[in-house]
N, C-alpha and C positions, 0 to 999 in steps of 0.2 A: 585371830581372831578364836575363840570356841563358834563348835560343832551347834549348831542346829536341836534341840529335841527335840528327834521319831517319835513322831505317834505310831502304827499297825493299831486300821479301826476293824474294824473286831463286824462289824456293821458297813451300809454304806450313809449312813446319815451320821451329824459330827456332833457332838460329847453335849450333854447337857449343857455344860455349862460355857461353852462357849456360840450356840445355840440362845443361849440368855445375851449370852453379851456380843452378841447382832439386830438384836431385839431393840437392844436396852441403847444400844448407838445408830440405831432406824428411829427409834424415840426424837433423845437428844437432835440429831442431824436432819431428824424429819424425813426418814428413808433419803438421805443423798444417799448412792449408791452410784462409785463409772461403770459403761458393763462393759468394760476391755476397748483393745487400743484398736482393731480391728484388722490387725497382723495374724484372727487364724490361730492364738493360745485360747480365748473369747470363758475368761475369766472376768469376772464379775471382783468390785474392790469397792468394803464398805466401812465409815470410820465405824468408834468404837472408839468412848472413853478412855480417857488418857491419853492421848496422842497417838492414841493403836489402831492400825487400820488391818484388817482379814483379808488376804484375794482367793477365794477357790477359783480350781477351777485351771492352775498356774501348773504352765510346762514347766515339764522337768529341765528343759535345757535351761525355760530363767529360772530351777532354780538353781542348778549349778553353772550357769553366770554372776549372783551371787552372794555366790561362794568362796569363788574363785579374782574377781576384784577387788576385798575390800583383805587379801592376805595380796597379794601380786601390786597393784599401786597402790597409791596416795586418794583416789577420787569418791569420794561418799557418795552413800548406796543405801538403803533405808537398813536394823539391822533384820534378817529372818529368824525369834524368838524360837516356833518351834511350825513343823513342814507332819499333814497329819498325814499318811500314804494308803 
């Protein structure tokens, strides 16, 4: 599996293109989001158009696991396209 694209943010705000996609997802899906899993990660998941999701405030260990699992097991997991640091 190819490594996800890593984008180093120059400011604390997300790129305009991603903010617009989150806004469009809120309009299409009625603002549905998941407040996190209660395990201390504090992430928030937003549904986007075209069967995509964005997770904000993801713990680094979760990303490492999502990179490790497909290359070492046959367990299906979502594909990571981009990581904003």
